[in-house]
N, C-alpha and C positions, 0 to 999 in steps of 0.2 A: 413716285408715280405708281400708281397701283396700290398695292397693299404692303404693309410692313410685315416682316416675318414675325410669327407669334413668339413670344418669349418662352423659352424652354421651361417645362414644369420641373420644379426642384422638389426633391424629397425632404420633407421635414423629419425631425427626429421621430415623431410619433409614427409617421408612415414607414420609416426605414426599419423599425423594430416591430411592426405589426399593429400599431395603434395602441391606445391606452388600455383596451381590454384584451389585447392579444389577437384582435380582429381577424385579419385576412390571411395570416400565415398559419397553415395547419400544424398542429403539434407533431404529427408524424414526420413532416418535412424538417422541422427543427431537430428532431431526434437523429434523422439521417445525416443532416449537416454536421451536427456536433460529433457524430461518429467519425468524421474525416478530420476533425481538429485534434491533432495528436500532441502538439507542443503544450506542456503544462502551463506555461505563461499565457499562451493564447486562450487556453480553456479557462484560466482564472479570469482573464480580461472579459471573455464572453459571459461568464457567470455573473459579472458585475453590471451587465446591461440593464436587466430588470429581474424581478422575482421569478418570472416564468422561466427565463433562461437559466437562472440559478437552480431552479428545481430540475430542469431538463439536464443540466450538467451533472447534477447529483445522481440522476437516474441512469445516465448514459456513460459515466466515467468508469473505465475498466481497470485502470492502474493508478495507484497513488504511492508516492515516495514521501515518507515522513523523515525530514533531514535530522531531526533531533527528537528522541522518544519522549522528552518531557514538554515538547512544544504544544502538543494537543493530547487530550485524554483519549484513550482507545474508544470509549463509549461514544464520545462526541464525533469522532471521525467515522465510525461505522454507522452511526445514525444519519450522518450527512451523505455517505456513499453506500447505500445498502446493497448495491450490485457489483461490488468489486470482484474482479477476477485475479488481481495480482496486487500484493501489498509488500512494500519494502520499508523496513523500519531501522533507522540508524541510531545507535546508542551513544557510546562514549565519543568524545571528540577525537580527531585524528591524532592529537598529541598523546593519547593513551598508547599508541603503537611504539612510542619512543620512551615510555616509562615516566612521562611527565604528569600523569594522572594516577592517583593512588588506586590500587586494586579494588578497594571497597568503596569506590566513588559512587557506584550506582549503576544505572542502565540495566535494570533487571527486566527480564522478558516476562515475568509472572503476570503483570497487569494486562499485557497484550495477549498472552496465551489464554488467560481466563476470559477475556472479552471475545476472543476468536472462537471459544468453545460454544458460544451462543449460536443460534441457528443463522448462519450466514451462508446462504445456498450456493453462491457462485464462486467463492474463493478457491482458486486452483493452484496458485503459486504464492509462496511466502518466503521472504528474504529478511533475515535478522542479521545486522552487522554491528560488530563491536559491542555485543550485549552479553549479559550473564544469563546463560540458559542452563537450567538444572535438569537432571534426569526426570524429576517430577513434572517439570514443564513439558518435556518431550512426551511423557506418558499421557498427560492431559491432552496434548495436541493430537496424539495418535488416537486417543479415544474419541475425540470430538470431530476431527477433520481427516482422519486417516483414509477414509473411503473416498474423499474428494480431491485431496492434494495431489497434484501431478509434479510439483517441484518444491523442494525444501532446500533453502540455502542458509547455512549458518556460517557466515563469513566473518573470520576473526573473532568468533565468539568463544567464551570460556565457560567453565562450570559444569560441563557434562562429561560423562565417562563413556567407556566402550559399552557398558550396559545400556545406556540411553540410546546409543546408535544401533545396538543390536535389536532393541525393541522396535525402533523405527523401521529397520530393515525387514524384520519379520512380519510386522503388522500392516505395513502400508504397501500400496502398489504405486510407487512413485515412478514417474518417467525418469527423473534425475534426482540425485541426492548429493549435494555439494556441502562438505562440512570441514574440509581439512585446510582451509586457507590460513596458514600460519597460527592456528590456535592449538595450544598444548592440550592433549587429552589426558584425562585421569583414567588409568587402567583400573578395572574393577578389582577390588581386593588388594591393590598395591597403592602405597602412599606417594610413590615417586611419579613424576610427570615424564611422559615419553614424547618425543618429537614425531609428528606425522611425516610420512614419506611424501 
């Protein structure tokens, strides 16, 4: 008797993501919302919604962890995320810590350091884990990023000597420098390895 209650309006997929042309949701608002999404799996899911969200994720993502250094090329990663502030790259599998992977297996930091030497304005923190980092790699990193880096972490990395660390300490104004996590150092001028304290 009287009138029936109107049926509630349902959002369609097109309305929920801003229409086919990106219509009514301002881009600034999407940037702000994406800034609050911190879980990498949630960001990945959001970037799959549409091309616009994929682009906004690429421009607003501040940290990326590469779980295996050969999973993606450094050039492709840095082209996808041009405004990275923090990058973590993992090299050898965990089995390398137990001697199950040969020393000359790979996981060289050279391709990553060479790519990071390009103009990447926002990078402030770099973590390399279980990778082979040479003194030349550290020298190139200091030349290219020394004025910008606030944190450098060489976790369980091998291949560098005290000379490389000395160059980093003299040339950079890091907030922190972590490098002694279970990795043997080569003392300059001496062929024997010494265990870090």
